[in-house]
C-alpha positions, 0 to 999 in steps of 0.5 A, a space after each residue: 500500500 505504501 506506493 499507492 496514491 492516497 486520497 484523504 477525506 477529513 472532518 466528516 461524520 462517519 457511519 461505518 456500518 461495521 459489526 459494532 456500528 462504529 461511528 465517529 462524530 468527526 473523523 477521517 478516511 484514507 483511501 489508497 488505490 482501490 482500498 480503504 487504508 485507514 479511518 478513525 476519529 479526528 484528523 488523518 496522520 500527517 506523515 502520509 506519503 503520496 497524498 494526491 488529494 485532500 477533501 475537507 468534508 466538513 458538514 458531510 456524513 460518510 457511509 458505505 456506498 449503497 448496494 442495490 439487490 434487485 432491479 430490472 433495468 429494461 423497465 426504465 423505458 416503460 415507466 408510468 404505465 399500468 399505474 393502477 394495477 396489481 402485479 399479475 394485471 400489471 404483467 399482463 399489460 406490460 409483457 407484450 411491450 417488454 417482449 419488443 425490446 432489443 439491444 439499443 433499447 436495453 443499453 439505453 435503459 441500463 444507462 438510465 437506470 444506472 445513472 439514476 442510482 449512481 448519482 444517488 449514492 449506489 456503488 454496487 448495482 444489480 440487474 435481473 434481466 430475464 426478457 430475451 426476445 428472439 433476434 433482439 441482439 446481445 442484451 446481456 453484453 449491452 447491460 454490462 457495457 453500460 455498467 462498466 461505462 457508469 463505473 459502478 460495481 455490478 452483478 448481472 442476474 442473467 434471467 430466463 423464462 421458458 413458460 410462455 402463454 401456451 404453457 399457462 404462463 404470462 409472457 408471450 411465447 416469442 419472448 421466452 426461451 427453451 429450457 436448453 437455450 436458457 441454460 446454455 445462454 446463461 452458462 455462456 454469460 457466466 463464462 464470458 463475464 463473471 469475475 470471481 476475484 475479490 476486487 471484481 467489478 462484474 459478476 454474474 448470477 443465475 436467475 430464472 424469473 419466477 415460479 409462474 414463468 419458469 418450468 420446474 425443470 429450469 428451476 432445478 437445472 439452473 440451481 445445479 448449473 449455478 453451483 457447478 459454475 460457482 455463482 449465486 442464484 436469484 429469483 422472485 419469491 412470495 411476492 403476492 397472494 396470487 403467487 402463493 395460490 398459483 404454487 399450491 394449485 400447480 405444485 401442491 405446496 407453497 413457494 418456500 417449500 417449492 423452492 426447497 424442493 428444487 434446490 433453491 434455498 441456501 446461502 448462495 441464493 437470494 429472493 426478491 420481495 418475499 412479502 407473503 412469508 409465514 413463520 415456517 417460511 422465515 425459519 427456513 430462510 434463516 436456517 439456510 441463510 437464504 437472502 431477501 431483496 426487500 423492495 418497499 416502494 415497488 411492493 406498495 406501488 403494486 399493492 403486494 403488501 408489507 414484507 415481514 422484515 423485522 421478523 426476518 432480521 430477528 430470525 437471522 435472515 440476510 436482508 438487503 434493499 432493492 429498487 426493483 424495476 422502474 415500471 413499478 418504482 418510477 423514481 429508480 433511486 435506492 437512497 429513498 428506499 432507506 426511508 420507505 423501508 423504515 416507514 412502511 415497515 412501521 405500518 406493520 405489526 411491529 409499529 414504531 419498533 419495526 426498524 430504526 434509522 441505523 437498521 435501515 442504513 444497514 439494509 441498504 449497505 452491509 445487508 445488501 453486500 451480504 445478500 450479493 455475497 460481497 460483504 467481505 469486500 464492501 458494504 461497510 467502511 473498514 480498513 482493507 475493504 474496497 473504497 466504495 463510499 459516499 459523502 452525503 451533504 448534511 449542512 443544507 436547509 434540508 438536514 442542518 437542524 437534525 442533530 444526528 446525521 444518520 437520522 437526517 439521512 434516513 428520516 429526512 429528504 433525499 440528501 445531496 451526494 457530494 462525492 461517491 467513490 467506487 473502487 477508489 475512483 470518484 464517479 459523482 461530484 456535487 450530484 452529477 456523474 463524472 463518468 457519463 453524460 446525464 443529459 445525453 442519456 436522458 435524450 437517448 432513453 426518451 427516444 428509445 421509450 418512444 421507439 418501443 411504444 411505436 413498435 408495440 403499438 404496431 403489433 
């Protein structure tokens, strides 16, 4: 580390989100290369060599970068549609549109989704992409290219569907793959793009879409493939009461028992939503260390219900936060999910004791890193970990009269991001992305959204 270029950040409040929830009212961080070299209370040591930059972060709170555990980037170009639908009706309305996406659309939508998250403090993102229409081009490659250009750490959950309308599923038949094609394409994506190293900027997970759009054979064989390849598994689970009814009718058991029967519980698995979980389901997730991506805004938008997050946490279930696709969370921002997770869970059985501000911050940082299998490298501010962190400005009108900065960040308005670092590289400055042109992305995504609408209307 001695030869690495160093950046010193001083005079900020620090919420490390380490195992002890260590916090400093005024402290410093030293970044060396792509790692956090040191941090603590007071000012940084004066004898540091090779310091190329010093940041006076007075009035700021430093936290780990936010980690998004569930998203569908392609939905960026179908925002604002089917706004008064439940999940199944929403899917029926939108699948015919989504089935027309192609590579330019997927690339533009990924740019929009990533830019919105990154400028709001996300340093690790993921995309669950499962719509692969025939002849649409290299959708996975386009999404990964957009993530690399934005500069965020990224997991592509390479999704798949093989249960189309003719087999009782919701997606149009031309938008689903065969069992064999889905497995082969997913394995090819893993082999081409997955980086298993601790510093990895790009990883791939195996991610069949959901029980009602995927055959049992694909679920079972995808799990076997992921474990043979050494990558993680992701899908949707227990999102609605309709899904639970579907599983009982088709498989003779509830979603959690079905997942277990197909090899889909384990510490290498995480599920999106998990809204309708009974005590037995939560116990099974806790026993197997199966993770959960909690998406409070999307769950509210689609009237899916309130996930039992406090009970999951008490049982030891790994839980992170997710934006979900922006056709069901039009803002596309993860930092607002800190607040929404806290507030929505207080409407549940635990009321005001459901979540604290610090628990919400943990969900959005360390919890998410754990769910993605990256907690050894990121998700907290500790010496030796990757330099993925955010400086939130807390001295403006929106927050300056709230004494506790963590409370201000979670309970208050969305805080401005003065700086965001990923792998030691600054990607946001004063709320603007340094890596891509936001205005150009806005124009491109608008054009691709209009193009998709025209194509869908012609079919």
